[in-house]
C-alpha positions in Angstrom: 127.8 50.5 94.5 130.3 49.5 97.1 129.0 48.0 100.3 130.4 50.7 102.5 128.6 53.4 100.5 125.1 52.0 100.7 124.0 53.6 104.0 125.3 57.0 102.9 123.3 56.7 99.7 120.2 55.5 101.5 120.3 58.3 104.0 120.6 60.9 101.3 117.8 59.4 99.3 120.1 59.4 96.2 118.9 56.1 94.7 116.7 56.9 91.7 114.1 54.4 90.4 114.4 53.3 86.8 112.0 54.6 84.2 108.9 52.6 83.5 109.5 49.9 81.0 108.7 46.2 80.5 111.1 43.8 82.2 111.8 40.7 80.2 111.5 38.0 82.8 112.6 34.5 81.9 113.9 31.6 83.9 117.4 32.6 82.8 117.3 36.2 83.9 115.9 35.9 87.5 118.1 35.1 90.4 117.0 32.5 92.9 118.1 32.8 96.5 119.9 30.1 98.3 117.9 27.3 100.0 117.2 27.9 103.7 118.7 25.3 106.0 118.2 24.5 109.7 120.6 26.7 111.7 120.4 29.6 109.2 119.6 33.1 110.4 116.3 34.8 109.6 116.1 38.5 110.1 112.7 40.1 111.0 112.1 43.6 109.7 109.3 46.1 109.6 109.1 47.8 106.2 105.8 49.4 106.8 103.4 49.3 109.8 103.9 48.9 113.5 103.6 45.7 115.6 102.0 47.1 118.7 102.0 43.9 120.8 105.4 42.8 122.2 104.0 39.3 122.6 103.8 39.1 118.8 107.6 39.4 118.5 107.9 36.6 121.0 105.5 34.4 119.1 107.0 34.9 115.7 110.5 34.2 117.0 109.2 31.0 118.6 107.6 29.8 115.4 110.7 30.3 113.3 113.0 28.8 116.0 110.7 25.8 116.2 111.6 24.9 112.6 115.3 25.1 113.3 116.0 28.7 112.4 118.0 31.4 114.3 116.1 34.7 114.6 117.4 38.3 114.8 115.5 41.5 114.7 116.1 44.7 112.8 117.5 47.6 114.8 114.4 49.7 114.1 111.8 47.0 114.1 110.1 48.2 117.3 110.3 51.9 116.4 107.1 54.0 116.1 106.7 57.0 113.8 103.0 57.8 113.5 101.5 54.7 111.9 104.9 53.6 110.6 107.6 51.4 112.2 110.2 54.1 112.2 111.2 56.7 109.7 111.5 55.8 106.0 115.3 55.9 106.4 115.3 53.6 109.4 113.0 51.0 107.8 115.1 51.0 104.6 118.3 50.9 106.5 117.3 47.6 108.2 116.6 46.0 104.9 119.8 47.2 103.3 121.8 46.0 106.3 120.3 42.5 106.2 120.9 42.1 102.5 124.5 43.2 103.0 125.0 40.9 106.0 126.5 37.5 104.8 125.3 35.9 108.1 121.6 36.5 107.2 120.0 33.9 104.9 116.4 35.2 104.8 114.4 38.3 105.6 110.8 38.1 106.8 108.6 41.1 107.2 106.8 41.3 110.5 103.7 42.8 109.0 102.2 44.8 106.2 100.0 47.9 106.7 101.3 50.8 104.7 104.7 52.3 104.0 106.7 49.9 101.8 106.4 52.2 98.8 107.9 55.1 100.7 111.2 53.3 101.2 111.8 52.2 97.6 114.0 55.2 96.7 116.2 54.4 99.8 116.8 50.7 99.0 120.1 49.8 97.3 119.1 47.5 94.6 122.6 47.1 93.3 123.5 45.8 96.8 120.5 43.5 96.8 121.3 42.1 93.3 124.8 41.3 94.5 123.6 39.6 97.7 120.5 37.6 96.7 118.6 36.1 99.6 115.0 35.1 100.6 112.6 38.0 101.2 109.1 36.9 102.5 106.0 38.7 103.3 102.6 39.8 101.9 99.9 42.5 101.9 101.8 45.8 101.7 105.0 43.8 101.0 103.6 43.3 97.5 105.2 46.6 96.7 108.6 45.3 97.7 108.1 42.0 95.7 107.3 44.0 92.6 110.3 46.2 93.1 112.7 43.3 93.9 111.5 41.6 90.7 112.0 44.6 88.5 115.1 46.3 89.9 117.0 43.4 91.4 115.6 40.6 89.2 115.3 38.6 92.4 112.8 35.8 93.1 111.1 36.9 96.3 108.2 35.2 98.2 104.6 36.3 98.7 104.1 34.4 102.0 103.5 34.7 105.7 104.5 37.7 107.7 105.9 37.3 111.2 102.4 38.2 112.6 100.7 35.6 110.5 99.0 32.6 112.2 101.6 30.1 111.0 99.2 27.2 110.8 100.5 23.7 110.1 99.7 24.1 106.4 101.5 27.5 106.3 104.6 26.1 108.0 104.6 23.0 105.9 104.3 25.0 102.7 107.0 27.5 103.8 109.4 24.6 104.5 108.5 22.9 101.2 109.3 25.9 99.1 112.2 27.5 101.0 113.9 24.7 103.0 113.3 21.6 100.9 113.4 23.2 97.4 110.4 21.2 96.3 108.4 21.7 93.1 105.6 22.4 95.5 102.0 21.5 94.9 99.6 24.1 96.3 96.5 22.3 97.6 94.3 24.5 99.7 92.5 23.4 102.9 89.9 26.0 102.2 87.2 25.4 99.6 88.4 26.4 96.2 85.9 27.1 93.4 86.6 26.7 89.7 85.6 29.9 87.8 86.9 28.7 84.4 88.1 25.1 84.0 91.3 24.1 82.2 95.0 24.0 82.6 97.5 26.9 82.3 101.2 27.4 82.5 102.9 30.7 83.2 104.9 32.9 85.6 103.4 33.5 89.0 102.9 37.3 89.4 100.6 39.0 91.9 99.9 39.9 95.4 97.5 42.2 97.2 94.9 43.5 94.8 94.8 47.0 96.3 98.6 47.3 96.1 98.7 45.9 92.6 96.2 48.5 91.5 98.2 51.4 93.1 101.3 50.2 91.2 99.7 51.2 87.9 101.7 54.1 86.4 104.7 53.5 88.7 108.1 52.2 87.7 107.4 49.0 89.5 104.2 48.2 87.7 104.5 44.5 86.8 104.5 43.0 83.4 101.7 40.4 83.5 102.1 39.2 79.9 102.1 35.3 80.0 101.5 35.3 83.8 99.3 33.3 86.1 98.0 36.3 88.0 97.2 35.7 91.7 95.5 38.3 93.9 94.1 38.5 97.5 92.6 41.3 99.7 91.0 42.0 103.0 87.9 44.0 104.0 86.8 44.9 100.5 83.2 44.9 99.3 82.4 43.4 95.9 82.0 46.8 94.3 85.5 47.7 95.4 86.9 44.5 93.9 84.9 45.3 90.8 86.5 48.8 90.6 90.0 47.5 91.1 89.7 44.7 88.5 88.1 47.3 86.1 91.1 49.5 86.7 93.6 46.6 86.0 91.7 45.6 82.9 91.5 49.1 81.4 95.2 49.5 82.1 96.0 46.3 80.2 97.1 44.2 83.1 94.7 41.5 82.4 95.7 41.3 78.7 97.8 38.3 77.9 97.5 36.6 81.3 97.4 32.8 81.1 95.6 32.0 84.3 94.0 33.6 87.3 94.0 32.7 91.0 91.9 34.6 93.5 93.0 33.9 97.0 91.2 34.8 100.2 89.1 37.9 100.5 89.0 37.9 104.3 86.3 40.0 106.0 85.0 41.0 102.6 81.2 41.4 103.2 78.7 40.1 100.7 76.3 42.7 99.4 72.6 43.0 100.1 70.2 41.1 97.8 70.3 43.9 95.3 74.1 43.8 94.8 76.6 41.6 93.0 78.5 38.8 94.8 82.2 38.5 94.8 82.0 35.5 92.6 79.8 37.2 90.1 82.3 40.2 89.9 85.2 37.8 89.3 83.3 35.9 86.6 82.4 39.2 84.9 86.0 40.2 84.6 87.8 36.8 84.1 85.4 34.6 82.1 85.7 36.7 78.9 89.4 36.3 79.0 89.0 32.5 78.5 91.8 31.6 80.9 91.7 28.9 83.6 90.7 30.5 86.9 89.9 29.7 90.5 88.9 31.5 93.7 89.4 30.7 97.3 93.0 29.5 97.3 94.9 29.8 100.6 96.7 33.0 99.7 96.4 36.2 101.8 94.9 37.5 105.0 93.5 34.2 106.4 94.6 31.4 108.7 96.5 29.6 105.9 98.9 31.4 103.7 101.0 29.9 100.9 104.6 30.8 100.2 104.6 31.7 96.4 107.8 32.6 94.4 107.3 35.7 92.3 108.2 35.3 88.7 108.7 31.5 88.5 106.9 29.1 86.2 103.9 27.1 87.5 101.0 25.2 86.1 97.4 25.8 87.2 94.9 23.0 87.2 91.7 25.1 87.6 89.5 22.1 87.3 91.2 20.4 90.2 91.7 23.7 92.2 95.5 23.3 92.6 98.7 24.7 91.1 102.3 23.5 91.1 105.7 24.9 90.7 107.6 23.7 87.6 111.0 24.2 89.2 112.5 24.7 92.7 112.2 28.3 93.9 115.6 28.2 95.7 119.1 27.0 94.6 121.6 24.9 96.5 124.5 26.7 98.0 
């Protein structure tokens, strides 16, 4: 699709999603975006929910500028349409424009919420594939990561949103992965527990557990064969996590995984004395798989939030509670 046609196509909703099928993902088929350098432009976009506090825009701009980046905002990033940041067409238009703009090096979502799935038919994946660049965000952005992986074969990044806390660890990890191109070691500041000891190597695939569950049966349902599956969530009681993992397991998404990382489950209440704990739920589902597994990694809705490249090879040391990239996630210009 020619660049001049993408907005017309997006506005008519003419982009159709490919039929469901397994995507053969290997290091040779995925495209890595260019390394992010000081002075590069980062575009902030709102693919889903609204940022209600104007001070949040000021804060996120300040954080990114403090690490040497130039910041611009999407035309519609401050729009309000019910609980969404503008119409589906407006939110998709900002993303398409930023991928088409050669002056933009990275795109960071301002927040999650709900709504990313609604814009998928309006995104120009041919345009995105032809103009690979960094896309970073988490929570509802899991939908976009899965779609970018499947339709554009692009390495995107499950990492901080604009409204994240951007702690020192979050900033250091963001820079290590995206600006330094390190084979980053992910060592959490939070307490990490070993569920199943051992070492595993595989592709990093995952995101928000609720969103992964709702991807089942859609064209962007991920292929988790040979993956180190990572998940996180917020505000979910153990029985809800149990239900979602049961759903994933019965759908075959846990079959063939090589490792498992459970991140933060922020504001997830523990049950009364008669219920199962989160740890017991995880052990019930993961221990029978016999794969190395940990819980409590700095991934998700908490103070610290790692930047994780989707689809790239990593090694998990479950005994030590750390994992490491086996290759840089970005390429030199």
